[in-house]
Each structure stands twice: as structure tokens, then as C-alpha cells.
Phi, psi and omega in degrees: 000165181281168179289121181297324179297325177292319179302316186281321190265334185222063186294338182294325179295319177294319185295320179298320179299311181300319182292320179296329177283353179092019182261163175283128176303340178294341177301330178292312179297323178294321180291320179295316179298315181294322177295318174302311179298320178301312184293319182296318181293322180293322183291317178302320180291314181292326177297314179297320181298319177294321176296321177299317179297316180296316182291325173302323176289328181289320179298318182296331181264353186288148173302155185304317184294341181265348190293327183302311181293321179292325176295326179293322180290322181294325176293319178297320176298320179297320178295324179292320181295319178299317179291326181291327177292320177294319176299321180296313182298314180296324176292323179295320175294319179296318181293316179300326180291313177297317178295328179297339180276354178266110179278172181304142180287119187291151181282144181308140180094345178293130182298143176275166175110194189249201186311321185273003186255023179294163175245124179282124181267321176195160172240142180226135179085156180275134171293137185294139173244134185245149177264018177211169178288106183290149177272151175276173189296333183285317178300318179296316184295327178287321175298326182277349186069032190254332184229131177232097177280325183299312184285331174295320178294318179300314184282322191228348179110182186295153180065021166246163188200167167246133163267123178230164175051231185295336178295316174296319177296323183295315178299312180299323178294320177298313182294323180290322175305312177299315181297316177301315178304317176298309181303317182294340183247026174079018178272142173271124178290146180220136164259115193253156176298150175250359169243130185227158179286154183303325180296332178281316175299319176294318185300323181275359174088021182263003176248032174268235185292340182255023180300333182287355178270355189259132172280133183238124171266104186265213180062240185286340190265308185053057177230154182247142172274131186279147177264001179188147177289354171309320184296314181290320183292322175299324181278350184304321181251024179304134179062030180238157169257110185268153182264110175254019180302328179263007178113186186295157174261121185240126179235147177239106186263122178259121181205160163279143185234147182233132176218135184286336186053044182295137179080008184250009185294136187093348179254134173047046182277346178272124176084205190248028178284314179227101187233173184275337184216134183201169178251150180208146167252119187249125175277141175218134187231133166253130182209172174295133181310324182293341179256009186295316181293322173294325180290328178298316178289334177291318180298313182302321182299315184294323177297314181295322178300320179296312183292325178291317175305329180273002177069034178264143173272135183209166171231155176247135182234147172268109190286136183295155188302322181288351180243020185277332195089156191292330186275334189280136172268335172200145178221130170256125173259146172244120185246128178266153182282127176249104192310307189288342172261359176050042187201159171272138180231141189300129170244327178228160176216136171224136189235139169261112182262012183041227181265006187305301184292322184294328179294317179296318187264357180054058176256122188234167169216166173257113182299146179289143183267000183106331179243024182107152181291141178267128177318316189258010180295162176295135181263155176226157179288147182272171171257147173239146178224155178212153181193140181286130178250342175184145180202162182310323187293343178296337179298331180300306181291325181299307183297312185291321182292320189259015181289154173239164189303327181278002180095357174283167182221124172295130178279126173304141189299326182293343178267346188297321175299333183274353182236033177062030178088359179303132182255334182225134171271117181264142171303148184304317180297315181296321177294322177291323177296321179297315181296324182292323180295332180286000000 
């Protein structure tokens, strides 16, 4: 949730942010009023309870002949306290509901508008030009024996798939490349849970407008399948005071991810661009809020290093406020060129969530006083950031960008050590013919 002091003292900042996101500015007024009512109801309850406690002591000391009347008054007061508590609880629920409609305050400079209103910051690399009709990633994957959509659908339904043979090896190689990149840059590797409790999913902001994209195991479990290891990593330090004296805490979470892709039927149904299950290595950072914007750029730089090393053409965009998601104050997407679609498609996303998630999950730190953090010093909420370092979808751009006319695919040099030195992915028939020729 947002800083209540900001909402109370500088509501115009919050209102501008809501409007930039495409929401009604009246949501801010409603939240302010609900917060005021909550505080008034809580004060009334606490005043009555204090009166009740004081009256109880008076009854205890009263002469026997006066106690009957005082007990009757005490009962009436107890009823009033009970009602005040109910009123306070209802006001607290109403305030929580109103505040939940207030999304993270966007950082100055974030473009206003929706999905189409992003700002392109830069393009890197030359888009590939072929002297033949390029194949799409699924046709290439089938030629290579790397992707099997038909059996994925048979086993699990539409938008599921098998990566097999070189396809499985390629994904593992890609993830290991990303893991090495993370290790070289001070990230702690993590294998994270993929089922989380509701309070963790809620705390990261994934149960708002897009809750229908999340798989939920109800009945006896009440657990959610994560769409990114960001969720588990954000919950890792829930209700803790973390030590940032030596710098940010950086984690790299490797996990399987699940998304229902609600509302996307008819879009990207061919191949593995938009699927229900995939693997991802996610960077997640806890840092001092003052350092969050610099850390954000650092994450983007690591993503760009990966994509450049893989020989992909890409662009970096500053995502518009209305397309950020409730937790992000700013988000940069990196989109790689997909030749057969003649378009850039998102491969990475990295978000600065400022203190929004940390307030919900109550993750704090003690700011340094200049001579080291004081054990008893005042705590403040940390900032959290997240960013993709590798995911299954990257295979799409790798196959299409590095394909050759015969259906083979050149392996980016940076991936070859992870594939036993393999330089070219050969179609199954060509590989079989080559073996027979020997």
C-alpha cells in the first residue's frame, strides 16, 4: 500500500498518479475519507474502552450497597464498547478496501496512458535480414525435435507444451547462463516455492485487477500458484527487519511459473510465446529507497548484457502508467525482434516497486546513521525491485534470429559452453543423414 502520510499530507501527488494510470481521481478522496473514518472510529472505541477500564476499578472499590447500580451501568458501558469495536472493525475494513484501490504512486517522468503509450528509449542491434523465407519458432522447434505442442495439449490442454531433446537442453543452458550472470553480480541463487499463501500473493499486488490470471487451489489448501518467483522472494523477508548496512540484498529465483492468461484467448496461440507454464530466473532486490532508481537501471543493464551476448536485436521501453501493474512505480520492458512477426516482443520486464510491497509485507530496515546502523534506531520500509534475467520465451527470439535456410540454428557463442561446445542445432533428419553418412 502507499504511504498514508503522503496520502494525507499531499493527496494531489496521489491523485495525479491515479489519473495517469487511467483511474478516477475520486478514488483518492474516497480513500482519504475512509482513512479519516477509520481513525475516528478507532479513537472512539479506545476512549470508551479506557472509560470502561476506569469504571471497572470504580466498581471494584464501591461499597456493597452501591455495586448493584454500578454493575448495571458497567453492563451498559460494555455494550457500548462492544458496538464501538464493531464500528471500528467495519471502518477498518472499509478503509482497507478503499486504500486497495490506490496503486503505487508512479515516479515522475513515467508516461501517462495505457499499453500503447510507452516511450521507446533506445534500440540495440541490427534486425536480422534473411535471403530466404524465415520459419517461425514453432516450425523450427519441430524440425529440431525441440518443441512438441501437440502432446503438450494432449497431456495438459491448450497452451501447454513439451520441450524435448535440444529444446530442453537449450532452456537449461539459457537458465544456467543467466544464473552465472547473477552470481557474477552478487545475487544469491534461490530455488523458490511455487505455491504461496494468500497474504503473500496479496502483499505483492497480484490479487487486484488481474487476480483472474492467477491459479488458485481452493477448498482445503487456499494456496496460489505463482506467475513469477518475485512473489515468493518478496515474501521471504515478510515481517522482518533486514540488514542493508553492507548494501542491497539481491536474490535470483529460479522457478516454474504459472499464468492463466485470462482474456488473452486468440492471441499468440501458436507456439510458446504465451503459455500457461514456463521457467524463469527472476532477479529480486531489497534496497534502501534512496538507492532504488539506481538499482533499477542496474537491473536493466544486466538484462541488456544478456540479450546482447545472445545476439538479439531489441529495444528498451518506458512503460506507461496505465500498463504498470498496481505495485510498480516504474517499469522498463525489453522487447526483442521476432522476425516472422516483424515486431518486437517482450522478453524482459523490470519494475521498481518502491516501498509499496514492503509496506504490505512489513519488510523494514534501519537506515545508517553514518557511523553504522543503531540497533535501537527507527526502522523504515525498504524498496523492492524485480526483473527477468531469462525465461522460456527467449527461445522464440533465439531460434528465429539465428536460423539458417536449411532449418538449422546457429548457437550463440555464449551458450556453447553450456551445450558441450555445440555450434549448430541440426534438424533431426539432417542429423540422422549425417550419422548415416559416417
